[in-house]
N, C-alpha and C positions, 0 to 999 in steps of 0.2 A: 532489661537484657536485650541486646541487639538481635539475637536469634528470633525472639518473639516478634520484633518489627519486620524482619525479613519474611517470616512465616505469615504474618498478617497481610503483608503486601501480596505474597503469592496467593493467598486465599481470596483476597479482593480482586486480583487480576484474573482469576478464574472466570469472572463474569464475561470477559471478552470472548470466551468460547461460545456464549449464547447470543452474541450480537450478530444478527444475520445481515448479509450484504445483498445487493441486487445483482448477484452473480450466482450461477448454479454450477454444481459439480457435474462431472461426466455421468453421474448416476441420477441426475435430476433433482438432487437435494440442494437447498440453499446453502451457500458457503458462509462460514463464520468469519468475522474479522480476525480471529486468532489463526485460523487456517490460512488466510491470505497473508498475514504477517509472517507466519512460519515459512511459507513457500517463497516469499520475497527474500527472507534471510538465506534460504537455501540457494536461491538464484544468485544472490550477491556472493555467497561463499564459493560457488562453482566458477564464477567469473573473476574472482579476486586475483588470480594470477595475471589477468589482463590489465590490472590496475595496481601494479606494485607500489606506486608512489602514494597511494591512499592509506589512511589508518584503518585497517581491516576491523579492528575491535570496534571502532566508532561506527563503521558502516553496518556491522552486524547488529550492534545495539540500536542504531537508528532504524534499521529494518524491523526489528522486533517491537519497537515502541512507537513507530510513526503514527499509528492509528489508535493508540491507547486512550486518546481523548474521546473516543466513541463508547467508552466503557459504560457510561450512565445514560446517555441520551440516544445511543444507537448510531447507525451509519446513515449519513445523508449522501445519497448518490450524487456524483459529480454532474450527472446528466440532468438532475432535477433540483440542484441547490439554488434556492431562491436568493439567499444573501450570504455570500462568502464571509463577510465580516461577522455576522451573527454566529455562523457555524464555527469560525475560528475562536470567538470569545467563549462559546459554550464548551468547546474542546479544551481550551486553555484552562478554564475553571476545573474541568474534570481531571486534567493532567496535574494541576497543582494539588487537588484533593487526593488523588490516588497515590502520587509520589510522596505526599506528606506523611504517609504511613511509614516510609523508610527512615532510617537514621539520616540525619542532616547531610553528611557528605554525599551519600548515594542519591538522596532526593535531589540535591542541587545538581549533581552531574546528570541525572536523567532528565530533569527539566531543561537543563542547558542543551542537551543533545536534541530533545524534542523541538526546542526553539530554533536550533541550528537547522534542522530539517525543514521547518516551516518557512524560515527566511530564504532557504534555498540558494545560498550564495557560495558556500564552500564546495570544493570538489567532491567531498563525501556526500553532501546533501544533494548535489546535482546528480550524482550517480544513483543514489537511492530513489530520488524522484523519477528518474527515467526507468529504473527497473520496477518501481511500484506501478507505473503506467503499463509497462510491458507485461508484468504478471497479471494485471487486470485484463488486458487484451487477450493474453493467452487463455485465461479462464473463460472469457466470453466465447472464444472460438472453440474451446474444448468442452464447454458445458452443454448439458442437455437442457436447453433453454426453452421458455414458453414460445408458442408460435408467433407472438407479436414482438419478439425481442428485436431491438434496434441495433443491428450490427454496424450500420453506418456510423454510429457514435465512435466506434473504434478508430476510424480513419482520421479523425481530427483530435482525438483525445491525447492530450499531453505531448503533442508533436514537438513543441519547442524544447523539451528536455533531452531530446536525442541529438540535437544540433551540436556541432563542434567536436564530435568524437567519431572516428570512422567505424569502430566496432558498434557503437550504439546506432549509428545511421544504418549500418548493414542489418542490425537486429530489427530496426523499425521497418525497413523495406520488406524484410521477410514477414513480419507481422501483418503489414498491410496486404501483402499478397495472400496470406492465409485468410484474412478477413474478407477480401474480395472473392476468394473461392467459397467461403462460407455463405456469403451473400448470394452468389450464383447458385449454389446448391439449395439454399433456402427458398429463394424467390424464382428460380429458374431463369433469372436474368440479373444483370448488374446495371444499376442506374448510371447513366453517363453524366 
């Protein structure tokens, strides 16, 4: 029965709620990958009117599943990723495994959307990649982080994904200003 497969997938995907990221919430608690994905999808939804030419359904699905490959081996921070190819291969195996629980048409669709995100060539993938980086930067600036948190990372993180779109460039400028203010408040000076 298809319902059992959907329920099994939902039960399996619950594990993403326990995968912790290297970001902290405003209350000082480590953020989960599921929380990040939810807020990314929310961000995409509220900005969707600015991108009417895009497939909103795909954007939202992509936002929700872009990090599902972290379900078994956890989050590897972009700041400390030793080998992006190994990270991708590990996540791809996890994606194939978790989506194989679903009925075949849904499994194929989810894997294809995940692959599209990772290839980053479609307008939908480019937007989700930019908003993924933006959401991470927002969380870094909003979080109650440890004293040695590296805010400078924000200033270079994913910058290329914001190019070519005026709204995304404005968003990036605003995020960079917020980061610079956070650094100033944190260190009492901004490195030049």
